N, C-alpha and C positions, 0 to 999 in steps of 0.2 A: 463500466465507466470505472477508471481508476481514481480513487480519491487522492488529493494530494498529500503529501507528507509534511503538513506543518503543525508546529505545537511543541508540546515537550513531554518528555519522559522523566518523572521525577522533577528535579529542578535543573535537569540539562536540556537545552533548546535541541529539538529535531531539526534535521538539516532539511530547506525547503527543497533542496536537490539531493540525489542519493549519492553525494560525496563527488569528488573529483579524484581522476585517475593519475596519480604521479609515478613516472616511472623511477629505476633508481638513480639515486645521484646524492646531491648533500644539499643541506639547508641551513640558513642561519637567519636569526632575527635581525631585521634592520630598518630603521625608518617606520617603525610600526606594522610590517609586513614581513612576512615569510618570503625569501627569495630562494628558488630552486636552480641549481645548475646541474643540467642533464647533458649526458653525451648525445651524438646524432643517433644511435640505435635506440637510446631510450626515450629520446623526443618522439621519435616515429611509434613507438609502441605506447605512448601516452597519448599522442593525437589520435591512433586509432580506437584508443579504449574510448577517449572522448566523442568520437563519432559514433561510436556503438552507442553510447549512453544517450545521445541526442535523440537517436531513432529509436530508442527504446520505449514499449509501452506497457507497462506493468498490469496484466491483466491476471489476477491470483485468484479469482472464484472460478473452476472450471464447470461446477456442477451444483445445484441447490437440491437437495433431498428433501427438506421440511422448512416450511415458512408459514407461521402463525402470525398475522397481522397484529402489532402492537406488543407482541410477545418475545417470540424467539425465531433463530433461523438456524438451520444446520446446512454448511455448506463443504466442498471438499476442492482441494487443490493438488493435483497430481504432479509431483516435481519430476522435471524432465532433464536430462544432461544438455538439452538442446537451449535451456532458459540462457539468454544470453549474458545475463549478470555473472553467471557461475565461471564464466571464462577469466574474470577478476578476483572471485571469491569462492575458492582458491584455485589457481591452475591445477595444483596437484592434489587438492584436497578438496573438492567442490561441496560447499554446505549452503543452505539457503540462509541470507543474512538475517539476523533477529529483527534488523527494523522491517524487512518485508514479513516475516510472521506477524507484527502489529499491522503492518499495511493489510495484509489478508485478511485479518478479524476486521478492520475499519471497513474494507471493502463489502465484507458480508453484511456488517451492520448498515451499510449504505442501502443495500437490496432491501434489509427489512424497512428502513425507513421509508423508502420509495414506495413501496406496495402499501404501506400503513397508510401514508398521506396520498395516496392516488397520483403519485407522479407530480406534485404540486412544484417541486422545486428541480432546476437542473443540475445544480452543484452541491456536493456532499463532501466537506473537508474535514479530515482530522484535526481537532483543535487540542487535545489534550490526552495524554497517555500516562496512566501512574500506576502504581503497585505492578509494577511489570516484572514477572519472574519467570525466567529461562531455566528450564530443567534438562534439555537435551538438544542435540542437533537434527536436524531434517535434511536428509541426503537424497541425491537423484534415485528413482524408483520408490521412494515412499509416497503414501498419500497423506497429504497435510488435512486433517478433518478439524473443522471449526464448528463450536458450538458456542453461540451468543445468545444472552438475553438481555432485553432491554430493561433499563431501571426507570427510565422516563425518555418519551418522545414527545417534544414541544413542536411549537410552530418554527422556531428558528434554531433549535438546538436539541440535543438528545444526548442520552449518557446509557453506556453498555458496561457488562461485565462478560468475560468470555475465556475460553480455554482453546488451545490448539493442540491437537494430538495426532499421533499415528498409531492406529491400533489402539491398545489400551495404554500405551505409554504417554504421558502429558509432557508436551513440549515447552508450552509457553502458556501462562495465564496474565490476565491484564483487567484494568478498568481503563474505560476511555469515553471520550466525549467528540460528537461531531457537531458541525455548524452546517445549515443548509440555507440555500438562498437561490436567487435568480440572478442572472448578470444584468438584468434590466431593471433590478432595484436601484442600481446607481446608474445606470445609462440605457434609457428606453430603446436607444439603436439596438441593443442586443437582444431583443425580444424574439426576433426570428431565429436568431441562433439558440437561446432557450427552448423554442419549438422543436428545433431539429434534434438538440441534446436530448431531449426528453422523449422524442420519437424513436430515436437510436435506443435509448435505455429499454423503452418497452419490447423493440425487437431482441435485445441481448437477453432480457430476463426470460421470454419464451425459449430461446436456445438453452438456458440456463436450467430450466425446470422440466426440459426432456428426460426421459428415461426413467 
């Protein structure tokens, strides 16, 4: 289950959505907004990219190789050229976006929380990322390994430190926090959805721990 990208890196806000695709054109500030003027072909490309984004589901953990409840998790993501976001990032030089490296670490840590608290919550969201250092790029064909340690796992929030690497080369390191909750906490009608999400997460965990 992918965690939502909300929060901040350092003092800058992380986007709640993974950006907006703009085709080539011109932009100018006006009335407090940015106005884009695109040609017909550019509008078609932008619309196609936007449609792909609406259909994307970012699952950035392919396998969990080690999980010690309350302590640490080791997981991997095998980057493939088939990843949809690589069509835009970048068409002639596809690399894993830095924000998705952080998201992958956050997803790995969310699995650690789920197991530690025995799937008590349906939602695990990235609330903050700090001290983020990018050291290299991840390209299609590489295996991105995540090593995550829990600094604290509380009832409603948790803190982590971790690194992402390819082989022996470190790609990124960071500190981050998650918040965890159930949708029914604010709307009791959502209790059945919480149960379905938790059941789905249990099934997905069984797949991730195979091999």
